[in-house]
N, C-alpha and C positions, 0 to 999 in steps of 0.2 A: 409537491416535494420533488426536488431534483437530485438524482442519485448518479454518482460517478463511481465506476468500478475500474480500478487500476489493476491489471493482471496480465497474464499471458494466455494465448490460445490453448496451450498445452496443459495449463494448470487446472486440475479437476475442481478445486475449491472455487476458482474463478467462474467456471462453467456453472457450478451449483448455485453460486450467488446470483449470477445473471438469470438463471431459471427461476429462482425463488422470487425475485422482484417481478419478472414477467408473469408468473402465475397469479400474482396479486394485482396485476394491472398497473404496476408502477413503472413508469418510463425510466430507463436507466441508460447511461452512456458508458460503453465499454471502451476503455483506452488501453491499447496493447503497449505494455511497457517496453517491448523490444523495438517497437516502431517509433513511439513518441515519448513516453515518459511523462513525468510531472514538471510543471513549470516551477519556478522558484517560490512563488507565493503559495501554490498548492502544497509543495513540499514542506515549507515552514509551517503551514496550518496543520498538516498531518502530523508532524513531529510533536507539536503542542497538544493535539487532540489525543494522541495515543500514549502520552506520558513520557516522551523522550526518545532519543535516537536508539537506545538499546532495545526497545520493544519493536523497532522497525527492521533491525538487521537480521537477515536469515543466516543462521550459523551453518546451515547445510548447503549454502550456495556453492557453485562449482569453482568459483575464483578464490581458491584458498590463499593465494598470495596476498590479495587485497584484504581478505578477512584477517589474516595474521598481522598485516601492517596496521590495520585499524585499531588493534589492541594497544598499540604503543603511541597513538596520536592523542593530541589534546581534543577536548569536546568540539571546539570550533573546527579543527582540521578533520575530525571524523565526519562532521556534518557536510563539509565541502567534498570529501572523498566519496561519501555515500550519494551525494547529489550527482557527482560525476559518474558514478558506477551504480546506477539505479537497478541493475540486475541483481544486486545484493539485498533488495528490499523483499520482505515476506509478501506473498500475495494470497488472496486479493486484498487490496486496500479499498474499502468501501467508504465513500465520503458523501455527506449531505450537509452542505453549508460549512459551518465550522466544526461539525462533528465528524469523526472518522474512527473506524475500527479495522483491525487486521484479521483476516481469516473469515471463515464461514461462521457467522454469529447471528442467526435469525432472531434469537431472543432479544438482542439489543436493537435490531432493525425494527422489530414490532413497535417499540417505543417511539420511533421516529415518525410513524404515520400519523 
């Protein structure tokens, strides 16, 4: 099983997710969203796996201007704007192949093993 955790070093849920997998001997790759972010393919897969762009947007993000703007954009434009501003994505995003979940959700991760 190949696990990718997209998050930030300061996010407590990201740290908890990484620890959860390491405690179970599952190798995981931590990708710091501030440094690298998701590729276009990963981003599109995550959107479909989590049930749409609305589930991915962090309403508590610091960039309130972009959040407000996104409310008035079409779905295609919202996807582009979120891809350009990945700091607005809720973290952690935990991915295994085509499956992905947002947040600390060990009850779902258990089924992935």
